[in-house]
C-alpha positions as CSV (number, residue, x, y, z in Angstrom):
1,M,65.2,44.6,144.9
2,D,66.5,42.9,141.7
3,W,64.2,43.9,138.8
4,E,65.2,40.8,136.8
5,Q,64.0,38.6,139.7
6,V,60.8,40.6,139.9
7,R,60.3,40.3,136.1
8,I,60.7,36.5,136.3
9,F,58.3,36.4,139.3
10,L,55.7,38.4,137.3
11,E,55.9,36.0,134.4
12,V,55.3,33.1,136.8
13,A,52.4,34.9,138.4
14,R,50.8,35.4,134.9
15,A,51.5,31.9,133.7
16,G,50.5,30.1,136.9
17,Q,53.3,27.5,136.3
18,I,57.1,27.8,136.6
19,S,57.6,25.5,133.5
20,K,55.2,27.7,131.3
21,A,57.0,30.9,132.5
22,A,60.4,29.4,131.9
23,K,59.4,28.6,128.3
24,H,58.0,32.1,127.6
25,L,61.2,33.6,129.2
26,Q,63.4,31.2,127.2
27,L,65.1,30.1,130.4
28,N,65.3,26.6,131.9
29,H,63.1,25.6,134.8
30,T,65.9,25.4,137.3
31,T,67.0,29.1,136.7
32,V,63.4,30.4,137.1
33,A,62.9,28.4,140.4
34,R,66.3,29.6,141.7
35,Q,65.5,33.3,140.9
36,L,62.2,33.0,142.6
37,T,63.8,31.4,145.7
38,A,66.4,34.2,145.8
39,L,63.7,36.9,145.5
40,E,61.7,35.4,148.4
41,K,64.9,35.1,150.5
42,N,65.8,38.8,149.8
43,L,62.3,39.9,150.8
44,N,62.1,37.4,153.6
45,V,58.5,36.4,152.6
46,R,56.9,33.6,150.7
47,L,55.4,34.8,147.4
48,L,54.2,31.6,145.9
49,E,52.6,28.3,147.1
50,R,54.2,25.8,144.8
51,H,52.3,22.6,143.8
52,T,52.9,19.9,141.3
53,S,50.1,21.2,139.2
54,G,51.2,24.9,139.3
55,S,51.7,27.9,141.6
56,N,49.4,30.1,143.6
57,L,50.2,33.6,144.8
58,T,50.2,34.3,148.5
59,A,48.8,37.6,149.8
60,A,52.4,39.1,149.6
61,G,52.7,37.7,146.1
62,E,49.5,39.3,145.0
63,A,50.7,42.7,146.3
64,L,54.1,42.4,144.6
65,A,52.5,41.2,141.3
66,L,50.2,44.3,141.3
67,A,53.2,46.6,142.0
68,A,55.3,44.9,139.4
69,K,52.5,45.3,136.7
70,R,52.4,49.0,137.4
71,A,56.2,49.3,137.1
72,E,56.2,47.3,133.9
73,S,53.5,49.6,132.5
74,E,55.7,52.6,133.3
75,F,58.7,51.1,131.6
76,L,56.7,50.3,128.5
77,K,55.4,53.9,128.3
78,V,58.8,55.3,128.7
79,G,60.2,52.9,126.0
80,A,57.4,54.0,123.7
81,S,58.2,57.7,124.0
82,I,61.9,57.1,123.5
83,E,61.2,54.9,120.5
84,G,58.9,57.5,119.0
85,A,61.8,59.9,118.7
86,N,63.6,57.4,116.5
87,E,62.6,57.5,112.8
88,A,63.5,53.8,112.2
89,I,61.0,51.1,113.3
90,T,62.9,48.6,115.4
91,G,62.2,45.8,117.9
92,T,60.0,42.8,118.0
93,V,56.2,42.6,117.6
94,R,54.4,39.3,118.2
95,V,51.1,38.8,116.4
96,G,48.9,36.0,117.6
97,A,46.2,35.0,115.1
98,P,43.8,32.1,114.3
99,D,45.5,29.7,112.0
100,G,43.2,30.4,109.0
101,L,43.8,34.1,108.9
102,G,47.4,33.7,109.9
103,N,48.3,31.2,107.3
104,Y,46.1,32.3,104.4
105,F,46.2,36.1,104.7
106,L,48.7,37.5,107.2
107,A,51.8,35.4,106.5
108,E,52.5,36.9,103.0
109,R,51.5,40.4,103.9
110,L,53.3,40.7,107.2
111,G,56.3,39.3,105.5
112,A,56.3,42.3,103.2
113,L,56.2,44.7,106.1
114,A,59.1,42.9,107.8
115,A,61.1,43.2,104.5
116,R,60.4,46.9,104.4
117,H,61.9,47.5,107.9
118,P,65.3,45.8,108.5
119,G,65.2,46.5,112.2
120,L,61.7,45.2,112.8
121,V,61.2,41.6,113.8
122,I,57.6,40.3,113.3
123,Q,56.7,37.1,115.0
124,L,53.5,35.7,113.5
125,V,52.0,32.9,115.5
126,P,49.1,31.4,113.6
127,L,47.7,28.7,115.9
128,P,44.2,27.3,116.6
129,R,44.0,28.9,120.1
130,T,43.4,32.2,121.7
131,F,46.1,34.7,122.7
132,S,46.1,37.0,125.8
133,V,47.7,40.4,125.4
134,S,47.0,41.0,129.1
135,R,49.3,38.1,129.9
136,R,51.8,39.4,127.3
137,E,51.4,36.2,125.1
138,A,51.3,38.6,122.1
139,D,51.6,42.3,121.5
140,I,48.7,42.1,119.0
141,A,46.1,39.4,119.1
142,I,43.3,38.6,116.6
143,S,40.4,36.6,118.1
144,L,37.2,35.0,116.9
145,D,35.2,36.3,119.9
146,R,35.0,39.9,121.1
147,P,37.1,40.0,124.3
148,K,35.1,41.0,127.4
149,Q,37.7,41.2,130.0
150,G,41.0,43.0,130.6
151,R,42.5,46.4,129.7
152,L,42.5,46.2,125.9
153,I,42.6,48.4,122.8
154,L,39.8,46.7,120.9
155,S,38.5,47.0,117.3
156,K,36.4,44.9,115.0
157,L,38.8,43.8,112.1
158,M,36.1,42.4,109.7
159,D,33.4,39.9,109.1
160,Y,34.2,36.8,107.0
161,T,32.3,34.0,105.5
162,L,32.6,30.2,105.4
163,S,30.9,27.9,103.0
164,I,30.7,24.2,102.2
165,Y,33.3,22.8,99.8
166,A,34.4,19.7,98.0
167,A,37.2,19.0,95.5
168,E,36.2,18.4,91.8
169,S,37.9,15.0,92.0
170,Y,35.7,14.0,95.0
171,L,32.5,15.1,93.3
172,S,33.4,13.2,90.1
173,R,34.1,10.1,92.1
174,E,31.3,10.2,94.6
175,G,28.6,12.2,92.8
176,S,27.4,15.7,92.9
177,I,25.7,17.5,95.8
178,Q,22.4,19.1,94.8
179,S,20.7,19.3,98.2
180,Q,21.3,18.9,101.9
181,A,19.9,15.4,101.6
182,D,22.8,14.4,99.4
183,L,25.2,14.9,102.4
184,A,23.8,12.0,104.3
185,S,26.4,9.3,103.4
186,R,29.4,11.6,102.8
187,L,32.6,12.1,105.0
188,F,32.5,15.4,106.9
189,V,36.0,16.9,107.2
190,T,35.8,19.1,110.4
191,H,37.7,20.3,113.5
192,V,38.4,18.2,116.7
193,E,35.6,19.2,119.1
194,D,37.8,18.8,122.1
195,F,40.2,21.5,120.7
196,A,37.4,24.0,119.9
197,Y,38.7,27.1,121.7
198,S,35.9,29.6,120.7
199,R,32.1,29.6,120.5
200,A,32.6,30.9,117.0
201,L,33.7,27.4,115.9
202,D,30.2,26.0,116.5
203,Y,29.5,26.2,112.7
204,A,30.3,22.5,112.4
205,S,26.9,21.8,113.9
206,V,25.3,22.9,110.7
207,L,26.5,19.7,109.0
208,R,27.1,17.4,112.0
209,R,23.3,16.8,112.2
210,L,23.3,15.8,108.5
211,M,26.6,13.8,108.3
212,S,27.5,11.0,110.7
213,R,30.8,10.1,109.2
214,R,33.6,12.5,110.2
215,Y,37.3,13.0,109.7
216,E,38.5,15.5,112.4
217,C,41.5,17.7,112.0
218,G,43.2,20.0,114.5
219,S,43.8,22.9,112.2
220,V,42.3,24.9,109.4
221,V,45.3,24.0,107.2
222,A,44.8,20.3,107.7
223,Q,41.0,20.5,106.9
224,I,41.7,22.4,103.7
225,E,44.3,19.9,102.6
226,A,42.0,17.0,103.4
227,V,39.2,18.5,101.3
228,R,41.5,19.4,98.5
229,S,42.8,15.9,98.4
230,G,39.3,14.6,97.7
231,H,38.6,12.8,100.9
232,G,35.4,14.5,101.9
233,I,33.3,17.7,102.3
234,G,34.2,20.5,104.7
235,I,33.2,24.0,105.9
236,L,36.1,26.2,104.8
237,H,37.0,29.8,105.0
238,D,36.0,31.4,101.7
239,Y,39.1,33.6,101.6
240,A,41.3,30.5,101.9
241,A,39.2,28.2,99.6
242,R,39.2,30.6,96.7
243,R,42.9,30.2,96.4
244,Y,42.3,26.6,95.0
245,P,40.4,26.3,91.7
246,E,39.9,22.6,92.4
247,L,37.6,23.4,95.2
248,Q,33.9,23.8,94.4
249,R,31.5,25.7,96.7
250,L,28.3,23.8,97.5
251,L,24.9,24.6,98.9
252,P,25.3,28.4,99.0
253,E,22.2,28.8,101.3
254,L,24.4,27.4,104.1
255,R,26.8,30.3,104.1
256,I,28.2,31.2,107.6
257,V,29.3,34.6,108.8
258,R,31.8,35.1,111.6
259,S,34.0,38.0,112.8
260,Y,37.7,38.7,113.7
261,W,38.6,41.2,116.5
262,L,41.9,43.0,116.8
263,T,43.3,43.7,120.3
264,A,46.4,45.2,121.8
265,H,47.5,46.2,125.3
266,P,47.0,49.9,126.2
267,D,50.5,50.1,127.5
268,M,51.8,49.3,124.0
269,Q,49.4,51.4,121.9
270,D,51.9,54.3,121.5
271,T,54.8,52.0,120.8
272,R,55.7,52.8,117.3
273,R,56.5,49.2,116.1
274,V,53.2,48.0,117.5
275,M,51.3,50.9,116.1
276,E,52.8,50.3,112.7
277,V,52.0,46.7,112.6
278,R,48.4,47.3,113.8
279,R,47.9,50.0,111.1
280,F,49.3,47.7,108.5
281,I,47.0,44.8,109.4
282,T,44.0,47.0,109.5
283,A,44.9,48.6,106.2
284,S,45.6,45.3,104.5
285,V,42.2,43.9,105.5
286,K,40.4,47.0,104.4
287,A,42.1,46.9,101.0
288,S,41.2,43.2,100.6
289,R,37.8,43.3,102.1
290,S,36.1,41.6,99.1
291,I,38.0,38.4,99.5
292,F,36.5,37.8,103.0
293,E,32.9,37.5,101.8
294,S,31.5,34.8,99.5
295,N,29.7,35.8,96.3
């Protein structure tokens, strides 16, 4: 049995679609489909039921996927032990993070870690979505909700706060905000509800009942830039907003508290490069804890 074909099959099993697996493997769709067909021919059994909307595992496919996951786990453990004997930290570590934390905290700090280790490649993916370490979408994932399923190494990274902000230029033009009643006719800069990927993003409801006019942006970065430009009022991460002196915090009684959770796959916990990046993130947060809470 060709392990490369099995590895490709396992990625398709995880992704549920050949096209998604091909993208993750950095292969074209035709190559992935051809390798799957070759594997099924070699084993003389159908592993996948292919549909236009995706692929479902057959009973034989389920059995092979389970065995392939066990084999992959052993490979990773052996690789970790070999890597541990090498003083240099090398290889690639992908960190999936919410775009607020990724862009306004991790980007500059993980860059310093990458500069310190020439053989280490850190892939920071700061996007408004969740990442699954179980499906190998990331080696380390930071989430807004505490994961409840899967084999995970889990720890609470920290609590953080969000507050209501407007730019000084906006307040000078449109008038100050002294109470919640003053929000009634203002433009609310917020996220796109259809793109809300976590229950922790429900903080927008605090203002939605008070403000009927909305400008919806698909990322934290876009929301901050819209508020900074003086277009409206938004609920922003305090650790990001305090970077910009032109932003004024309003109505402190409406402060919102949320949490970040750090996860990694147990098969990778002893891999030195992953361990080093996890330790670095945790230490960086601990050293900067004060910036994550509003005064």
